[in-house]
Structure formats: C-alpha cells, structure tokens
N, C-alpha and C positions, 0 to 999 in steps of 0.2 A: 504494500500500500504506500502511496506517496506520503512523504513526511509532511506534517502540518505543524511541526514544532515552532513555537514562537508566533503562530498565527491564530491560536484559539481564542485570544481575547479580542480579536477583530470582528467586525460585523460579518454576517454570512456572505454577503456579496463581495466584500473585500477579500475574505479567505478564498472564496471560489476563484476570484480573478488571480490571486497570487499563485494558486495551484495550477492554473490553466493558461497563464499569459504566454509562456514559452511555446507550448503546443499550438496556441492560437497563431503565433508568428510563423511557425512552420506551415501550418495549414493555410494561412492567408497567402504565404509565398507560393504554395502549391496552386492555389486558385488563380492568382495573378499570372503565374507562368503558364498555366493551362489556357487562359484566355488569349494570351499572346500566341501560343502554339496553335490555337484554333483558327487564328487569322493567318499566321505566317506559314505554317507547315503545309496545308493543302495548296496554297498559292505558289510556294517554292517547289513543291513536289507533287505536281498534278498526277503523276503516275501512281502515287500511293493511295489516291482516293479510290475506295472500293476494291483495293488490290486483293484483299482476302475474301471479301464477300462474293466477288465474281468467281473465284475458284470454288467456293462452297456451292454457288448456284450451278456451276458446270458439273460438279460432283453429284448434286442431286438429280440433275437431268441425266447423267450417265447411269445412275441407279435405275431410273424410270425406263430408260431406253435399253438397258442391259448391255451398255458399252463399257469398255475398260476404264477403270477409275483413274489410273495413274497417267493417262494421256492428257489430262487437263490441268496438271500441276498440283493435284491433290497430294498431301504429305502425311495423312493420318492413317491409322489402321483401318482396314476395310469396313468394319461395322459402323464406324463413325459417319460414313457417308450417308447412312440411312437418316441420321439426324438432320441432314440438309435437304431432304426431300421437300419439306414445307417451303423452303426458299425457292426451289424449282417450280413448285406448283403455283407460285405467284405470277409466273409467266414473263417476267422481265427482270433484267439485272438491276434496274432502278428501284423497283419495288422490293426486290430481295435485299438490296443495300439498305433501304429505309427500314425494313424489318430487322435486319441485323443490328442497326443502330439502336432501334427500340429495345431489342433483347439485351444489348450491351448496357444501355442506360438503366434498365430495370435490374439487371444483374449487379451493376455497381451500386445502385441504391440499396440492394439487399446486403452487399458487403458493408456499406456504411452503417446500416441498422445493426448488423452483428457487431461491428466495431464499437459502436456506442454501448451496446449491451455488455460487451466484454469489459469495456473501460469502466463501466459502473460496477461491474462485479469485482474489479480489482480495487475499488474504493474511490474512483474519480467522482467528483460532484459536478456534473455537467449541466449547465443552464441551457436555455433555448438557443442562445447565440452559439454556444459551443457545439450543440447538436447539428445546427444548420451548417456550421463551418466544417464539421467533419463530413457531412453529406456533400457539400460543395467541393471539398478537396478530393474526396474519393471519386466523384463523378467527373470533375472538371480539371483535375491535375494534368500536367503535360503527358505522363504515361497513359492516362485514361483517354485523353483526347486523341493521341496517336492511334490507340486501339480502335476508337470509334471511327476515325477517318479511314482507317484500313478496312473497317467492318470485321474486325478480328473476333475470334471466339474466346480470347483470353479473359474478358470480363466474366463470362459464364464459368470458366475454370476457377477464377477467384471466388465467385459465389459458391462453388462447390467446396472449395477449401474452407470458406467461412462456415458453411453448413456443417462440414465435418467437425470443425472445432467446437461449434456451439452444441452439436449433438453429443459429442464426447463429454463436454462439461455438463450436459443435462442427463448423464447416465443412460444414453441411448447409443451404446457402442455399435450395434448392428447398423443403425442408420449412419453413424459416423464412418464406418468402414465402407459403406456403399458410396457415400458422397466423395470420399477420398479416391475410391477406385474409379469413379466416373471422370474425375479430373486427370488421374494418371493414365487412363486409357487413351485419352485424346492426344496428349503430347509426350507421354511416356516418362519424362524426367520427374514429374510430380510423384511417381511411384516411390521415390526416396522418402516420402512422408511415412512409408511403412516402417522405416527405422525408428521414427519417433513413436509410432504406435507400439512397437516392440519394447522400447524403453519404458513406456507406461505399463507394460505387461497387459495391454488391452487385447487379449487373445480373441475375444468375440469380434472386435473390430477388424483384426487381422484376418480372421476367417471370413468375415463378410466381404472384405475388400478382395480377397483372393477368389472367392466364389463368384463375385460380381464380374471381376476382370476376365477370369477364365470362361465364365458362362457366356459373356458377350462375344469373346473371341471365337468360341465354338459355334455360337449362333451365326456369326459372320462367315465361318467356314462352311456351314450348311447353306447359307444364302448365296454366297459368291463363289464357293469352290476354292481350291488351293492356289490357283494361279495368281490372284491379287496378293495373297500373302507372300508368295515367293518374290514377287516384284517389290513388295514393301520391304522385305528383309534384305534382299540382295542389291536393290537399287536406291530406294528412298533412304533407308537407315545408313547405308554406306555413304551416300552423298551428304546427308546431314552431319555425320560424324566428322567429315573432312572440311566442314565450314570453319573459317577462321583459323586455319593452320599457319597462315602467314608464311608461305614458302620463301618469299623474298624479304622477310623481316616484317616486324609490326608496321602497320600503316595507320597514320594518324587519322585519315579520313574515314576509315572503316568504323561502323557504329558499335561494334561488339564490345560490351563491357565485361569481358571475361578475363580471368587470370592467364588464359592462354597467351595473352599479349606479353605478359612478363616472362612466362616460361619460354616462349619462342625467342625472346631477346637474350635469354641466358643459354638456351640450348636449341639453336635453330635446326630445322629439318625434321623435327619430330612429326610422326603421323598423327592423324586425328585420334586414333585409339590410344597412342602413347600419351598424348596431351591430356586426354580425359583421365587416364590412370594417374598421371602426375598431379592433376588438379585434385582428384579425390585424395591422394596421399597427403597433399598439403593441407586440405581443408578438413579431413576427417577428424584429426585430433582436436581441432578448434570446435567442431560441432560436438564432439564428445565432452569437451570441457564445459560447453554451454548447456549440457544436459545432465550435470552431476546430481542435481536435486530436482525432484518432481512433486514435492509435497503440496504446493499451493498452485493456484491458477496462474499467478505471475511466473512461478518457476516453469510451468509447462509452456506458457506463451513464449518465454525467453528461449527455451529449448527448441520449440517449433520455428520461431523466427530465425534462429541461427541456422537451422537446417534449410529453410526456404531460401535464405540469403546466400548460403554457401552453394546451393544448387544453381541459383541464378547466375553466379559468377564462375561456376565450374564448367557450365555448358556455354557454347558460343551463342549467347543471346543478346538482344538489344535492350536499351533502357526501358522500353515500354512494357517489358515483361514484369517490371516491378509491381504491377497491380496484383500479381499472385501472392505477394507478401503483405498486401494491405490489411487482410484480416487480423494479422498479429501486430503489424506496425502501429495501427491506430490505438489499440489499448495500451501498448507499451510506451507510447508518448506520455501517458499519464501514470504508468505503474512504477517507473523506476525513480531512484533518488541518488543524490550525490554525483560522483564522477560517472557512473554508468548512465545516469540520466543525461548529463551534459554531452557525453559522447554520442548517445543515441539520438539526441535532438539534432546535433550537427550532421550526423550520418544520414538521418532521415531527410533532412533538408536537401542534401546532395542527391538523395534518391528521388524525391518527388519533384525536384527542380533540376532535371538532368541537363547540365550544360554541355553542349556539343561544340566541336571545332567551328562549325558554321556560325554558331552564336557569337563566339569570340571574334570571328572574322567580321560579322555584321557590325559589332560595336567598334572594332579597331579601325574600320574603314570610314567611320563617320567623319564628316568634314571638320569637326572641331579639333581633331588630332593632326599634328604635323606629320608629314610623311615618314620622318625618322621614327617617331613614336609608333606609327602604324606598323612599320617594318619590324620594329623590336617586339611589339605585342604579337604579331603574327608568327614571327620566328620562334619566340618562346613558347607560344601555344602549340605550334606544330611539334616541337621537340617534346613537350610535356605529354600531349595527346598520343604521341607515338607509343609511349610506354605505359600510360595510365590515363583513364578517363575519370572525371569527377564522380560519376555514380559508383565506380569501383572503389574509390576512396571512401565514399559513403558506406558501401557494403563493409569495408574493413573496419570503419569506426563503429558501426552497429554490431558487428561480430565481437569487437573488443568490449563493447558495452555489455553484451550478453555474457561473455566469459568472466568479466569482472563482477557482474551481478551474481553469477553462480558461485564464484569463488567466495564472495562475501557470505552467501547463503550456506555454503558447505562448511564454513568454520563456525557457524552459529550452533550452539549446543542443541537447540530445539528445531533445527532445520529438517530433521528426518532424512538426512543424506543417506543414499544407498549406494 
C-alpha cells in the first residue's frame, strides 16, 4: 500500500492529491503524447492506417472462401483466423477498420476499468479526476493510438491479460487460465505468463490455460487441416524469429525496443534463435528476483509486470506493444513507495510516452535552432538510438523498481517469502 505517513492530519482531498499527483503527471503526459500521435502519426505514415485490420479482413475472407490463410500476410495460428470472420462479413475494409477501432476502444476501456479496480485494491484512493485520467491515458496514450491507427488486435490481448489478472484475484482460477490462454494463442509470446501462474502455484489456472490452448489448436487442425500449421511453423515463426537480428549492426531508425539491439552490438551475427536465448538468459534472473514474494496483491502485480516487461523487450517488438502491460502498470503507479516508486514512475513515463528518433528529428529541425545545434542534436540522437531507445530505458527502470520492491519485501519478517 502506498505510504501516507505525514499526510493523515491533512484534509481528505489534500491527502488524495498528495498520493496521486505523480501518477497524474505520468498519465497526463501519456494523454498529451497520444493526442499528438493521433494527429502526426497517420499523416506521416499513411501506410500504417488500417495496416493490421486489412490483413484481418483478408484472413476472414480467406476462411469464408476456403483459401490459404498465409497468402494474405496473416501471422497468427490458424484458429485465430476464425475470429476475423465478422470483419469479413462487413463487406468492406473501411467498415472492418471502423469495427476494429471500436473493438480496440472498448477493449482499452475494459483495461482501464480493471486498472482502476486493481489500484483501489492495493489501497489507492482515486477520485473522479483520477479515474477519468486513467481511462484517458489507457485509451489515448501514444501506444494505444498507434494500435488503433493500425487496427491492431493488441488492445483485445491487453483486455484478456487484464481479465486474467482480475479473475485470478477474484479466486476464479479457471477463468483466469482461459483468459491468459486466449491472449497467448494469438501472438504466442504472452504464453510466458504461464511462468507467473506456476509461481503462484495456480494449478487450476495452468490446467485451464493448457486445455484452452490445446483445444483451440486441435479444433483448428480439424477445421483447416495440417497444411496451414506446417506453413505457420516453418515459414511464419521462422520469419518472425529473425526480425531485428540487425545483421549489419543496430540501426537507429528501426523501431524495435528490444535488448537484441544491445546484444547485437556486443556480439554481432547472432541468429534470431540465439538472440532470443541470450535475451531470456539475461532477463530470467531479473524476473525471478521480481517474483520472490507472492503474499499480497502488490507482490503479485510486481511479479507479473516484471514478466510482461521482460517479455516485451526480449522479443523484437515495437513500442506500441506496451499496452499489454497496462493492466499491471496502472495499479503499480499507485502501489509502490520510496525508491521503487520513483523508478517506476520515470520508467512508466518513458513507456507511455515513447520517444522515437523521428520525434527528436522533428524538434531538432525547428527553425528556432541554429544549424550547428540541429546537427549536434541529430548526431547525438542517432548515436544514442542506435544502441538504446527510451522505452527500453523505461523497461529497465521499471524492472529495477520491481526487483527493489521485492527485495524490500523479502527481508520483511512478515512478508511470507517463499
């Protein structure tokens, strides 16, 4: 629970503000950044508009027509294509895009609701302003906006993660396992949440997740036959594993906020599989240290957030995937105290306001700067972004916060450390 020492003699509204003003700053920055992104991103990147929803529409049409799934750019396991049949039934890519945006907004709204509920469960006293600010930040932050502009499915996966956490904390392990399995089946890497369930000794949730995942894969095998699965394993997964291997060295302009960037700088020429193995080797001890204690809701949220954050930087993902960690990020903005709190707030700010090289270039080339200053800013930014992007620094800070929080909990006599 956040500390309120020294605040108890103050009026309720003053105490509430003192406990929430730092999260308010982070969330407000997320909203402002998102509004700028909503204007600038589609204008500067018209090819990104409906990029994902067009693929979902094509996949749904392929299911209805009995055509090959992976000829249209589809990248998910075969059973997931069935979920996009409603998009295809709308009859046009424009309507399908509008539908996908609607689904995304509703899903992000659900994430915000769960975030508020979990924040209150860890002791936060949220007023109406704070609730609306959480909702606005989750729905309209820069990562969320990019997902909506793309027509991405990630907001739905974030809602599934949120549902899984809330169900687990409501003693509905079976429902929790199903929710986590649905998120994992779409993009696979969320399956690492299973490690968190194992740490909680949530055997029913693990059983439910396993049964759900295997059941849907078998159903897809019956529906589509083995050929799409063969293509998925041999072509799609292989291609995705080799993303961001940086064969010519890290590239500042590439958007991936992965530790592959640092690994390839130290050991160039590693394959995608070797980079993934090295990433897991580096991050696994950190995740383990952030899961030492599981006695309280805050302990469990810290452990899960560390796992989600480590997953997002272990794989070659872009900053907009940060929405998958929003279900834990929101309550932890209020749950931590001391040094872990400060680290987490700064790390979260760099996560929800992901600064890219293009953003630095946009500012550096403003006419208010002399050419010498512009050249210096651009050169320094390019060098920095070659080796690390701000969201990766944000991930490192939040991971450090999680580890420090757990260390403090582990040395408490009543922590229930196991």
